C-alpha positions, 0 to 999 in steps of 0.5 A, spaced: 499 499 500 505 504 501 508 503 495 502 504 491 501 511 495 509 513 493 508 511 485 501 515 485 505 521 488 510 521 483 506 519 477 507 524 471 502 530 471 498 531 465 501 536 460 496 541 461 498 542 468 505 543 466 507 550 466 513 553 463 517 559 464 525 561 460 530 560 465 538 561 464 541 560 457 534 561 454 532 553 457 525 552 458 523 550 465 517 546 467 514 547 473 507 545 477 502 550 480 501 549 487 494 548 486 496 542 482 500 539 487 494 540 492 489 536 488 495 531 487 495 530 495 487 530 495 487 525 490 492 520 493 492 521 500 485 525 502 484 532 504 484 530 511 491 526 510 495 532 509 497 538 512 502 544 511 505 549 516 509 555 514 515 558 518 519 564 517 526 563 518 532 569 516 527 572 510 525 565 507 519 561 508 520 554 510 514 549 509 513 543 513 509 538 509 506 533 512 502 526 509 499 521 514 501 514 512 498 508 516 496 513 522 503 516 523 505 523 520 511 524 516 513 531 515 518 533 510 520 541 509 524 546 504 524 553 503 524 559 499 525 566 499 520 571 496 519 570 489 519 576 483 512 575 482 507 576 487 513 576 492 511 573 499 505 569 496 510 566 491 515 565 496 510 560 500 507 557 494 514 555 492 516 553 499 510 549 499 512 546 492 519 544 494 517 541 500 512 536 495 518 535 491 521 531 497 515 526 497 516 525 490 511 530 487 513 533 480 521 531 482 521 528 475 521 535 472 528 536 474 530 531 469 527 533 463 532 534 457 534 541 456 531 541 450 524 539 452 518 543 451 510 542 452 511 540 445 516 534 445 515 532 452 519 525 453 514 519 454 516 517 461 514 524 463 507 523 461 501 520 464 501 512 462 494 511 458 489 508 462 489 500 463 497 500 462 
């Protein structure tokens, strides 16, 4: 059961749930919206089995994301400074998504080829068709 949950958390997102922005060297960088991460948590563990807590530390926001598995809370944390877009709100969202990556949510996006775009995602980075 825990292995199934782990695989569901790590599963690729639909192409229309992935956002793109230009990074250094004109490379396209893929990222998720925090709402998609919340939806994944709701679908996999249920809305009552995850929670987040935010702590301010040295001008950074730390998100402690906890998931209840077999009655035990497992917590992973990561942080972010304010972002250029929506400043504090962006920092909170970024910290949340970074903590979720520690549970495997969206982690595969870091391993996309440098030339990846919305139009040429590798097959391994897309959801498997139903029934496979």
